[in-house]
C-alpha positions, 0 to 999 in steps of 0.5 A, a space after each residue: 455516480 452508478 459503475 456501468 455494467 461495461 464499467 464492472 467487467 473491464 475491471 472484472 477483466 483486469 483483475 483475472 488477467 493480472 492474476 493469470 499474468 502473475 502466476 505465469 510470470 512469479 518467480 522461484 521465492 528468494 530469487 533476484 531479490 533485493 538486498 533487503 530481503 535477508 535482514 527482513 527475513 531475519 528480523 520476522 524470525 525474531 518478531 516469532 521468536 522474541 518479544 520483538 514489540 516489547 523490547 522496542 518499547 522498553 528501548 525507544 529512548 536508547 534508541 532514539 539517543 543513539 541515532 546521531 551516533 549510529 554509522 552509518 545510520 541507526 540499524 534498529 531505528 531503520 527497522 522501527 521505521 519498517 515495522 509493518 514489513 516485518 509484523 507482517 512476515 513475522 506474523 506469517 512465520 510466527 504461523 508456520 514456523 521459520 520453514 520453506 514454507 512460510 517464505 513460500 507463502 509470503 512471496 505469494 502474499 507479496 505477489 498478490 498485493 502487487 496484483 492488487 496493488 495495480 487493480 486498485 490503481 487502475 481503478 482510482 485512477 480511472 474514478 478520478 478521471 471520472 470525477 474531474 470530468 471528461 468528454 470520453 466513454 467510461 469504458 474507453 477510460 475503463 481500456 485504457 487504464 487497463 492498457 496501461 496497467 498491463 504495460 506496467 505488468 510487462 515492466 521490469 520494475 514490476 516483474 522484480 517487484 513481484 514476489 518480493 519481500 520489501 516494504 514497498 510492495 503492501 506500501 504500494 497496495 496501501 496508498 492505493 487502497 487509501 487514495 481509492 477509499 478516499 475518493 470513494 467517501 467524496 463520491 459517496 459522502 460517506 465518512 466510514 470510508 473516508 476514516 477508513 482511508 485515513 485508516 490505511 494512511 496511518 498504516 503507511 506510516 507503520 510500514 514504511 514511514 515516509 511513504 504517509 507523505 506521497 499520501 499527504 502529497 496526493 490528498 493537498 493535491 486532490 485537494 487543489 485540482 477539486 477546488 479549480 475543476 471540480 467542486 461539487 466533489 469537494 466534500 471536505 468533512 471527508 478529508 478533515 475525518 480522513 485525517 483526523 481517523 489517521 491522528 487517531 490511529 497514530 496517538 494509539 500507536 505511539 
């Protein structure tokens, strides 16, 4: 199945429109942010200045042992469950130092990730509809998806998340990308794309542990729907490779 020229134009127009809107509406750094953000910024500074990952390895058993008794909860384990976000922000601080420039660059990066997550979600929704079959033209589906994306762009939740340094932002991007890669793998019968989708699924776990369940739920639902309505797209090897890839990355990580 080849993407039509009009469909490509819709995707490009959507990307340009989203980038333009986010540039217009981007808030000043650390404006109206979630209460988690100061903690992430502080942990990012620690990542840049200390042997952060090595300390977690050295004290892993101790942290796990203290979880049941921690009140109200174990902050160290909570930070670990969002380690990817701390590593990403900490990498920016490592390069640019604990400066306002680092905050500005991080804010711009997370705003870009929000834009890309909407773009990827729009493309994967259009691809999913195409795979399941529809009497509508692809351009119609593309424009409808783009309009839905614009409505989301105009929502309060998008305005709140844009430039907010919370783990939900990279997680949204990774989730939409991993799902798009899986759909593309099924469409192209590509082992590489399926394995890459599994790698992104692992990164979901790395950035926000519980977000991996969103990917799992989608994969299970997709397999059931394809089995029911579009068996010609049901390529079990793709599902197996994706799961195996995520498992291998987890073993290497653990």
